[in-house]
mmCIF file of the N, C-alpha and C atoms, coordinates in Angstrom:
data_MODEL
# 
_entry.id   MODEL 
# 
loop_
_atom_site.group_PDB 
_atom_site.id 
_atom_site.type_symbol 
_atom_site.label_atom_id 
_atom_site.label_alt_id 
_atom_site.label_comp_id 
_atom_site.label_asym_id 
_atom_site.label_entity_id 
_atom_site.label_seq_id 
_atom_site.pdbx_PDB_ins_code 
_atom_site.Cartn_x 
_atom_site.Cartn_y 
_atom_site.Cartn_z 
_atom_site.occupancy 
_atom_site.B_iso_or_equiv 
_atom_site.pdbx_formal_charge 
_atom_site.auth_seq_id 
_atom_site.auth_comp_id 
_atom_site.auth_asym_id 
_atom_site.auth_atom_id 
_atom_site.pdbx_PDB_model_num 
ATOM 1   N N  . MET A 1 1  ? 0.834   -1.178 0.000   1.00 0.00 ? 1  MET A N  1 
ATOM 2   C CA . MET A 1 1  ? 0.000   0.000  0.000   1.00 0.00 ? 1  MET A CA 1 
ATOM 3   C C  . MET A 1 1  ? 0.877   1.238  0.000   1.00 0.00 ? 1  MET A C  1 
ATOM 4   N N  . LYS A 1 2  ? 0.447   2.253  -0.712  1.00 0.00 ? 2  LYS A N  1 
ATOM 5   C CA . LYS A 1 2  ? 1.195   3.497  -0.754  1.00 0.00 ? 2  LYS A CA 1 
ATOM 6   C C  . LYS A 1 2  ? 0.261   4.638  -0.395  1.00 0.00 ? 2  LYS A C  1 
ATOM 7   N N  . ARG A 1 3  ? 0.697   5.482  0.521   1.00 0.00 ? 3  ARG A N  1 
ATOM 8   C CA . ARG A 1 3  ? -0.101  6.648  0.878   1.00 0.00 ? 3  ARG A CA 1 
ATOM 9   C C  . ARG A 1 3  ? 0.130   7.704  -0.201  1.00 0.00 ? 3  ARG A C  1 
ATOM 10  N N  . ALA A 1 4  ? -0.936  8.189  -0.803  1.00 0.00 ? 4  ALA A N  1 
ATOM 11  C CA . ALA A 1 4  ? -0.805  9.077  -1.942  1.00 0.00 ? 4  ALA A CA 1 
ATOM 12  C C  . ALA A 1 4  ? -0.552  10.519 -1.537  1.00 0.00 ? 4  ALA A C  1 
ATOM 13  N N  . ASN A 1 5  ? -1.214  10.996 -0.490  1.00 0.00 ? 5  ASN A N  1 
ATOM 14  C CA . ASN A 1 5  ? -1.039  12.391 -0.087  1.00 0.00 ? 5  ASN A CA 1 
ATOM 15  C C  . ASN A 1 5  ? -1.576  12.610 1.317   1.00 0.00 ? 5  ASN A C  1 
ATOM 16  N N  . ASP A 1 6  ? -1.624  13.854 1.752   1.00 0.00 ? 6  ASP A N  1 
ATOM 17  C CA . ASP A 1 6  ? -2.063  14.180 3.106   1.00 0.00 ? 6  ASP A CA 1 
ATOM 18  C C  . ASP A 1 6  ? -3.566  14.048 3.301   1.00 0.00 ? 6  ASP A C  1 
ATOM 19  N N  . ASP A 1 7  ? -4.313  13.805 2.254   1.00 0.00 ? 7  ASP A N  1 
ATOM 20  C CA . ASP A 1 7  ? -5.759  13.618 2.363   1.00 0.00 ? 7  ASP A CA 1 
ATOM 21  C C  . ASP A 1 7  ? -6.112  12.196 2.770   1.00 0.00 ? 7  ASP A C  1 
ATOM 22  N N  . HIS A 1 8  ? -5.132  11.382 3.074   1.00 0.00 ? 8  HIS A N  1 
ATOM 23  C CA . HIS A 1 8  ? -5.329  10.009 3.537   1.00 0.00 ? 8  HIS A CA 1 
ATOM 24  C C  . HIS A 1 8  ? -6.059  9.155  2.507   1.00 0.00 ? 8  HIS A C  1 
ATOM 25  N N  . ILE A 1 9  ? -5.681  9.324  1.267   1.00 0.00 ? 9  ILE A N  1 
ATOM 26  C CA . ILE A 1 9  ? -6.181  8.444  0.218   1.00 0.00 ? 9  ILE A CA 1 
ATOM 27  C C  . ILE A 1 9  ? -5.102  7.400  -0.021  1.00 0.00 ? 9  ILE A C  1 
ATOM 28  N N  . ILE A 1 10 ? -5.492  6.164  0.080   1.00 0.00 ? 10 ILE A N  1 
ATOM 29  C CA . ILE A 1 10 ? -4.536  5.070  -0.024  1.00 0.00 ? 10 ILE A CA 1 
ATOM 30  C C  . ILE A 1 10 ? -4.842  4.274  -1.287  1.00 0.00 ? 10 ILE A C  1 
ATOM 31  N N  . VAL A 1 11 ? -3.825  4.021  -2.064  1.00 0.00 ? 11 VAL A N  1 
ATOM 32  C CA . VAL A 1 11 ? -3.978  3.229  -3.278  1.00 0.00 ? 11 VAL A CA 1 
ATOM 33  C C  . VAL A 1 11 ? -3.456  1.833  -2.985  1.00 0.00 ? 11 VAL A C  1 
ATOM 34  N N  . GLN A 1 12 ? -4.307  0.859  -3.155  1.00 0.00 ? 12 GLN A N  1 
ATOM 35  C CA . GLN A 1 12 ? -3.907  -0.524 -2.906  1.00 0.00 ? 12 GLN A CA 1 
ATOM 36  C C  . GLN A 1 12 ? -4.042  -1.302 -4.208  1.00 0.00 ? 12 GLN A C  1 
ATOM 37  N N  . LEU A 1 13 ? -2.950  -1.857 -4.666  1.00 0.00 ? 13 LEU A N  1 
ATOM 38  C CA . LEU A 1 13 ? -2.974  -2.646 -5.890  1.00 0.00 ? 13 LEU A CA 1 
ATOM 39  C C  . LEU A 1 13 ? -3.364  -4.071 -5.529  1.00 0.00 ? 13 LEU A C  1 
ATOM 40  N N  . ILE A 1 14 ? -4.448  -4.554 -6.135  1.00 0.00 ? 14 ILE A N  1 
ATOM 41  C CA . ILE A 1 14 ? -4.917  -5.889 -5.779  1.00 0.00 ? 14 ILE A CA 1 
ATOM 42  C C  . ILE A 1 14 ? -4.602  -6.926 -6.844  1.00 0.00 ? 14 ILE A C  1 
ATOM 43  N N  . SER A 1 15 ? -3.962  -6.516 -7.911  1.00 0.00 ? 15 SER A N  1 
ATOM 44  C CA . SER A 1 15 ? -3.598  -7.479 -8.937  1.00 0.00 ? 15 SER A CA 1 
ATOM 45  C C  . SER A 1 15 ? -2.274  -7.076 -9.557  1.00 0.00 ? 15 SER A C  1 
ATOM 46  N N  . ARG A 1 16 ? -1.390  -8.029 -9.740  1.00 0.00 ? 16 ARG A N  1 
ATOM 47  C CA . ARG A 1 16 ? -0.131  -7.712 -10.404 1.00 0.00 ? 16 ARG A CA 1 
ATOM 48  C C  . ARG A 1 16 ? -0.190  -8.032 -11.881 1.00 0.00 ? 16 ARG A C  1 
ATOM 49  N N  . PHE A 1 17 ? -1.303  -8.547 -12.355 1.00 0.00 ? 17 PHE A N  1 
ATOM 50  C CA . PHE A 1 17 ? -1.436  -8.873 -13.766 1.00 0.00 ? 17 PHE A CA 1 
ATOM 51  C C  . PHE A 1 17 ? -1.943  -7.659 -14.537 1.00 0.00 ? 17 PHE A C  1 
ATOM 52  N N  . ALA A 1 18 ? -1.445  -7.502 -15.745 1.00 0.00 ? 18 ALA A N  1 
ATOM 53  C CA . ALA A 1 18 ? -1.825  -6.355 -16.565 1.00 0.00 ? 18 ALA A CA 1 
ATOM 54  C C  . ALA A 1 18 ? -3.245  -6.511 -17.088 1.00 0.00 ? 18 ALA A C  1 
ATOM 55  N N  . LEU A 1 19 ? -4.017  -5.448 -16.961 1.00 0.00 ? 19 LEU A N  1 
ATOM 56  C CA . LEU A 1 19 ? -5.361  -5.403 -17.536 1.00 0.00 ? 19 LEU A CA 1 
ATOM 57  C C  . LEU A 1 19 ? -5.439  -4.173 -18.427 1.00 0.00 ? 19 LEU A C  1 
ATOM 58  N N  . ARG A 1 20 ? -6.442  -4.118 -19.291 1.00 0.00 ? 20 ARG A N  1 
ATOM 59  C CA . ARG A 1 20 ? -6.545  -2.994 -20.213 1.00 0.00 ? 20 ARG A CA 1 
ATOM 60  C C  . ARG A 1 20 ? -6.980  -1.707 -19.532 1.00 0.00 ? 20 ARG A C  1 
ATOM 61  N N  . ARG A 1 21 ? -7.850  -1.794 -18.554 1.00 0.00 ? 21 ARG A N  1 
ATOM 62  C CA . ARG A 1 21 ? -8.357  -0.593 -17.917 1.00 0.00 ? 21 ARG A CA 1 
ATOM 63  C C  . ARG A 1 21 ? -8.332  -0.723 -16.410 1.00 0.00 ? 21 ARG A C  1 
ATOM 64  N N  . VAL A 1 22 ? -8.261  0.401  -15.763 1.00 0.00 ? 22 VAL A N  1 
ATOM 65  C CA . VAL A 1 22 ? -8.340  0.388  -14.307 1.00 0.00 ? 22 VAL A CA 1 
ATOM 66  C C  . VAL A 1 22 ? -9.796  0.291  -13.901 1.00 0.00 ? 22 VAL A C  1 
ATOM 67  N N  . ARG A 1 23 ? -10.053 -0.594 -12.953 1.00 0.00 ? 23 ARG A N  1 
ATOM 68  C CA . ARG A 1 23 ? -11.378 -0.678 -12.366 1.00 0.00 ? 23 ARG A CA 1 
ATOM 69  C C  . ARG A 1 23 ? -11.215 -0.281 -10.907 1.00 0.00 ? 23 ARG A C  1 
ATOM 70  N N  . ALA A 1 24 ? -11.875 0.762  -10.506 1.00 0.00 ? 24 ALA A N  1 
ATOM 71  C CA . ALA A 1 24 ? -11.680 1.252  -9.144  1.00 0.00 ? 24 ALA A CA 1 
ATOM 72  C C  . ALA A 1 24 ? -12.959 1.105  -8.343  1.00 0.00 ? 24 ALA A C  1 
ATOM 73  N N  . LEU A 1 25 ? -12.803 0.691  -7.114  1.00 0.00 ? 25 LEU A N  1 
ATOM 74  C CA . LEU A 1 25 ? -13.916 0.602  -6.185  1.00 0.00 ? 25 LEU A CA 1 
ATOM 75  C C  . LEU A 1 25 ? -13.534 1.429  -4.968  1.00 0.00 ? 25 LEU A C  1 
ATOM 76  N N  . VAL A 1 26 ? -14.310 2.444  -4.682  1.00 0.00 ? 26 VAL A N  1 
ATOM 77  C CA . VAL A 1 26 ? -13.984 3.345  -3.590  1.00 0.00 ? 26 VAL A CA 1 
ATOM 78  C C  . VAL A 1 26 ? -14.796 2.949  -2.372  1.00 0.00 ? 26 VAL A C  1 
ATOM 79  N N  . GLU A 1 27 ? -14.119 2.743  -1.260  1.00 0.00 ? 27 GLU A N  1 
ATOM 80  C CA . GLU A 1 27 ? -14.788 2.353  -0.025  1.00 0.00 ? 27 GLU A CA 1 
ATOM 81  C C  . GLU A 1 27 ? -14.347 3.278  1.105   1.00 0.00 ? 27 GLU A C  1 
ATOM 82  N N  . PRO A 1 28 ? -15.274 3.834  1.871   1.00 0.00 ? 28 PRO A N  1 
ATOM 83  C CA . PRO A 1 28 ? -14.861 4.580  3.060   1.00 0.00 ? 28 PRO A CA 1 
ATOM 84  C C  . PRO A 1 28 ? -14.419 3.608  4.142   1.00 0.00 ? 28 PRO A C  1 
ATOM 85  N N  . SER A 1 29 ? -13.446 3.973  4.906   1.00 0.00 ? 29 SER A N  1 
ATOM 86  C CA . SER A 1 29 ? -12.971 3.114  5.981   1.00 0.00 ? 29 SER A CA 1 
ATOM 87  C C  . SER A 1 29 ? -13.131 3.846  7.308   1.00 0.00 ? 29 SER A C  1 
ATOM 88  N N  . ALA A 1 30 ? -14.026 3.382  8.151   1.00 0.00 ? 30 ALA A N  1 
ATOM 89  C CA . ALA A 1 30 ? -14.286 4.040  9.428   1.00 0.00 ? 30 ALA A CA 1 
ATOM 90  C C  . ALA A 1 30 ? -13.084 3.949  10.356  1.00 0.00 ? 30 ALA A C  1 
ATOM 91  N N  . ARG A 1 31 ? -12.331 2.883  10.260  1.00 0.00 ? 31 ARG A N  1 
ATOM 92  C CA . ARG A 1 31 ? -11.209 2.682  11.167  1.00 0.00 ? 31 ARG A CA 1 
ATOM 93  C C  . ARG A 1 31 ? -10.083 3.683  10.923  1.00 0.00 ? 31 ARG A C  1 
ATOM 94  N N  . THR A 1 32 ? -9.789  3.954  9.665   1.00 0.00 ? 32 THR A N  1 
ATOM 95  C CA . THR A 1 32 ? -8.677  4.842  9.357   1.00 0.00 ? 32 THR A CA 1 
ATOM 96  C C  . THR A 1 32 ? -9.133  6.182  8.816   1.00 0.00 ? 32 THR A C  1 
ATOM 97  N N  . LEU A 1 33 ? -10.438 6.360  8.631   1.00 0.00 ? 33 LEU A N  1 
ATOM 98  C CA . LEU A 1 33 ? -10.977 7.574  8.020   1.00 0.00 ? 33 LEU A CA 1 
ATOM 99  C C  . LEU A 1 33 ? -10.317 7.836  6.675   1.00 0.00 ? 33 LEU A C  1 
ATOM 100 N N  . ALA A 1 34 ? -10.070 6.769  5.937   1.00 0.00 ? 34 ALA A N  1 
ATOM 101 C CA . ALA A 1 34 ? -9.416  6.881  4.641   1.00 0.00 ? 34 ALA A CA 1 
ATOM 102 C C  . ALA A 1 34 ? -10.330 6.332  3.560   1.00 0.00 ? 34 ALA A C  1 
ATOM 103 N N  . ARG A 1 35 ? -10.031 6.682  2.345   1.00 0.00 ? 35 ARG A N  1 
ATOM 104 C CA . ARG A 1 35 ? -10.715 6.092  1.198   1.00 0.00 ? 35 ARG A CA 1 
ATOM 105 C C  . ARG A 1 35 ? -9.728  5.156  0.532   1.00 0.00 ? 35 ARG A C  1 
ATOM 106 N N  . PHE A 1 36 ? -10.214 3.998  0.206   1.00 0.00 ? 36 PHE A N  1 
ATOM 107 C CA . PHE A 1 36 ? -9.359  3.027  -0.457  1.00 0.00 ? 36 PHE A CA 1 
ATOM 108 C C  . PHE A 1 36 ? -9.767  2.938  -1.920  1.00 0.00 ? 36 PHE A C  1 
ATOM 109 N N  . ILE A 1 37 ? -8.782  2.919  -2.776  1.00 0.00 ? 37 ILE A N  1 
ATOM 110 C CA . ILE A 1 37 ? -9.029  2.704  -4.195  1.00 0.00 ? 37 ILE A CA 1 
ATOM 111 C C  . ILE A 1 37 ? -8.380  1.373  -4.538  1.00 0.00 ? 37 ILE A C  1 
ATOM 112 N N  . HIS A 1 38 ? -9.197  0.392  -4.855  1.00 0.00 ? 38 HIS A N  1 
ATOM 113 C CA . HIS A 1 38 ? -8.683  -0.921 -5.221  1.00 0.00 ? 38 HIS A CA 1 
ATOM 114 C C  . HIS A 1 38 ? -8.518  -0.930 -6.738  1.00 0.00 ? 38 HIS A C  1 
ATOM 115 N N  . CYS A 1 39 ? -7.293  -0.941 -7.202  1.00 0.00 ? 39 CYS A N  1 
ATOM 116 C CA . CYS A 1 39 ? -7.013  -0.798 -8.625  1.00 0.00 ? 39 CYS A CA 1 
ATOM 117 C C  . CYS A 1 39 ? -6.477  -2.103 -9.203  1.00 0.00 ? 39 CYS A C  1 
ATOM 118 N N  . ARG A 1 40 ? -6.903  -2.386 -10.393 1.00 0.00 ? 40 ARG A N  1 
ATOM 119 C CA . ARG A 1 40 ? -6.274  -3.429 -11.188 1.00 0.00 ? 40 ARG A CA 1 
ATOM 120 C C  . ARG A 1 40 ? -5.614  -2.695 -12.351 1.00 0.00 ? 40 ARG A C  1 
ATOM 121 N N  . PRO A 1 41 ? -4.370  -2.273 -12.184 1.00 0.00 ? 41 PRO A N  1 
ATOM 122 C CA . PRO A 1 41 ? -3.756  -1.363 -13.134 1.00 0.00 ? 41 PRO A CA 1 
ATOM 123 C C  . PRO A 1 41 ? -3.108  -2.060 -14.320 1.00 0.00 ? 41 PRO A C  1 
ATOM 124 N N  . THR A 1 42 ? -2.903  -1.273 -15.360 1.00 0.00 ? 42 THR A N  1 
ATOM 125 C CA . THR A 1 42 ? -2.018  -1.732 -16.423 1.00 0.00 ? 42 THR A CA 1 
ATOM 126 C C  . THR A 1 42 ? -0.599  -1.535 -15.924 1.00 0.00 ? 42 THR A C  1 
ATOM 127 N N  . VAL A 1 43 ? 0.327   -2.260 -16.479 1.00 0.00 ? 43 VAL A N  1 
ATOM 128 C CA . VAL A 1 43 ? 1.698   -2.211 -15.983 1.00 0.00 ? 43 VAL A CA 1 
ATOM 129 C C  . VAL A 1 43 ? 2.327   -0.840 -16.175 1.00 0.00 ? 43 VAL A C  1 
ATOM 130 N N  . SER A 1 44 ? 2.156   -0.221 -17.337 1.00 0.00 ? 44 SER A N  1 
ATOM 131 C CA . SER A 1 44 ? 2.884   1.002  -17.656 1.00 0.00 ? 44 SER A CA 1 
ATOM 132 C C  . SER A 1 44 ? 2.232   2.270  -17.130 1.00 0.00 ? 44 SER A C  1 
ATOM 133 N N  . SER A 1 45 ? 0.964   2.202  -16.726 1.00 0.00 ? 45 SER A N  1 
ATOM 134 C CA . SER A 1 45 ? 0.290   3.445  -16.359 1.00 0.00 ? 45 SER A CA 1 
ATOM 135 C C  . SER A 1 45 ? -0.338  3.401  -14.968 1.00 0.00 ? 45 SER A C  1 
ATOM 136 N N  . THR A 1 46 ? 0.258   2.642  -14.070 1.00 0.00 ? 46 THR A N  1 
ATOM 137 C CA . THR A 1 46 ? -0.291  2.490  -12.725 1.00 0.00 ? 46 THR A CA 1 
ATOM 138 C C  . THR A 1 46 ? -0.450  3.825  -12.018 1.00 0.00 ? 46 THR A C  1 
ATOM 139 N N  . ILE A 1 47 ? 0.602   4.623  -11.999 1.00 0.00 ? 47 ILE A N  1 
ATOM 140 C CA . ILE A 1 47 ? 0.568   5.883  -11.252 1.00 0.00 ? 47 ILE A CA 1 
ATOM 141 C C  . ILE A 1 47 ? -0.413  6.856  -11.878 1.00 0.00 ? 47 ILE A C  1 
ATOM 142 N N  . ARG A 1 48 ? -0.405  6.977  -13.194 1.00 0.00 ? 48 ARG A N  1 
ATOM 143 C CA . ARG A 1 48 ? -1.325  7.894  -13.871 1.00 0.00 ? 48 ARG A CA 1 
ATOM 144 C C  . ARG A 1 48 ? -2.772  7.502  -13.612 1.00 0.00 ? 48 ARG A C  1 
ATOM 145 N N  . ASN A 1 49 ? -3.080  6.224  -13.698 1.00 0.00 ? 49 ASN A N  1 
ATOM 146 C CA . ASN A 1 49 ? -4.444  5.768  -13.468 1.00 0.00 ? 49 ASN A CA 1 
ATOM 147 C C  . ASN A 1 49 ? -4.872  5.984  -12.024 1.00 0.00 ? 49 ASN A C  1 
ATOM 148 N N  . ALA A 1 50 ? -3.964  5.775  -11.091 1.00 0.00 ? 50 ALA A N  1 
ATOM 149 C CA . ALA A 1 50 ? -4.287  6.008  -9.686  1.00 0.00 ? 50 ALA A CA 1 
ATOM 150 C C  . ALA A 1 50 ? -4.570  7.483  -9.440  1.00 0.00 ? 50 ALA A C  1 
ATOM 151 N N  . LYS A 1 51 ? -3.777  8.365  -10.038 1.00 0.00 ? 51 LYS A N  1 
ATOM 152 C CA . LYS A 1 51 ? -4.006  9.802  -9.890  1.00 0.00 ? 51 LYS A CA 1 
ATOM 153 C C  . LYS A 1 51 ? -5.361  10.186 -10.459 1.00 0.00 ? 51 LYS A C  1 
ATOM 154 N N  . ASP A 1 52 ? -5.714  9.653  -11.627 1.00 0.00 ? 52 ASP A N  1 
ATOM 155 C CA . ASP A 1 52 ? -7.012  9.951  -12.237 1.00 0.00 ? 52 ASP A CA 1 
ATOM 156 C C  . ASP A 1 52 ? -8.156  9.478  -11.353 1.00 0.00 ? 52 ASP A C  1 
ATOM 157 N N  . ALA A 1 53 ? -8.023  8.296  -10.772 1.00 0.00 ? 53 ALA A N  1 
ATOM 158 C CA . ALA A 1 53 ? -9.070  7.766  -9.904  1.00 0.00 ? 53 ALA A CA 1 
ATOM 159 C C  . ALA A 1 53 ? -9.230  8.627  -8.659  1.00 0.00 ? 53 ALA A C  1 
ATOM 160 N N  . ILE A 1 54 ? -8.117  9.108  -8.110  1.00 0.00 ? 54 ILE A N  1 
ATOM 161 C CA . ILE A 1 54 ? -8.172  9.979  -6.934  1.00 0.00 ? 54 ILE A CA 1 
ATOM 162 C C  . ILE A 1 54 ? -8.886  11.281 -7.277  1.00 0.00 ? 54 ILE A C  1 
ATOM 163 N N  . LYS A 1 55 ? -8.568  11.859 -8.434  1.00 0.00 ? 55 LYS A N  1 
ATOM 164 C CA . LYS A 1 55 ? -9.208  13.112 -8.838  1.00 0.00 ? 55 LYS A CA 1 
ATOM 165 C C  . LYS A 1 55 ? -10.706 12.937 -9.035  1.00 0.00 ? 55 LYS A C  1 
ATOM 166 N N  . LYS A 1 56 ? -11.128 11.783 -9.533  1.00 0.00 ? 56 LYS A N  1 
ATOM 167 C CA . LYS A 1 56 ? -12.551 11.546 -9.782  1.00 0.00 ? 56 LYS A CA 1 
ATOM 168 C C  . LYS A 1 56 ? -13.372 11.522 -8.501  1.00 0.00 ? 56 LYS A C  1 
ATOM 169 N N  . ILE A 1 57 ? -12.752 11.159 -7.376  1.00 0.00 ? 57 ILE A N  1 
ATOM 170 C CA . ILE A 1 57 ? -13.501 11.148 -6.121  1.00 0.00 ? 57 ILE A CA 1 
ATOM 171 C C  . ILE A 1 57 ? -13.257 12.420 -5.312  1.00 0.00 ? 57 ILE A C  1 
ATOM 172 N N  . GLY A 1 58 ? -12.631 13.403 -5.922  1.00 0.00 ? 58 GLY A N  1 
ATOM 173 C CA . GLY A 1 58 ? -12.479 14.696 -5.274  1.00 0.00 ? 58 GLY A CA 1 
ATOM 174 C C  . GLY A 1 58 ? -11.214 14.873 -4.463  1.00 0.00 ? 58 GLY A C  1 
ATOM 175 N N  . GLY A 1 59 ? -10.267 13.976 -4.605  1.00 0.00 ? 59 GLY A N  1 
ATOM 176 C CA . GLY A 1 59 ? -9.017  14.115 -3.867  1.00 0.00 ? 59 GLY A CA 1 
ATOM 177 C C  . GLY A 1 59 ? -8.007  14.934 -4.644  1.00 0.00 ? 59 GLY A C  1 
ATOM 178 N N  . ARG A 1 60 ? -6.949  15.333 -3.950  1.00 0.00 ? 60 ARG A N  1 
ATOM 179 C CA . ARG A 1 60 ? -5.855  16.049 -4.599  1.00 0.00 ? 60 ARG A CA 1 
ATOM 180 C C  . ARG A 1 60 ? -4.645  15.129 -4.638  1.00 0.00 ? 60 ARG A C  1 
ATOM 181 N N  . PHE A 1 61 ? -3.840  15.300 -5.683  1.00 0.00 ? 61 PHE A N  1 
ATOM 182 C CA . PHE A 1 61 ? -2.610  14.507 -5.757  1.00 0.00 ? 61 PHE A CA 1 
ATOM 183 C C  . PHE A 1 61 ? -1.461  15.445 -6.059  1.00 0.00 ? 61 PHE A C  1 
# 
């Protein structure tokens, strides 16, 4: 897991296999007051896709 920024948005990669598109599921976490983005990223664009997913839910990167 990697902490993306001070807004406590955490990106967790749940698959190491390459897929064509990122599928993100956003879940609030009461324990950590964080939002989790479960990504199945493509190999070459993991960081870009994670940033886009964060922006879509209103976070800053």
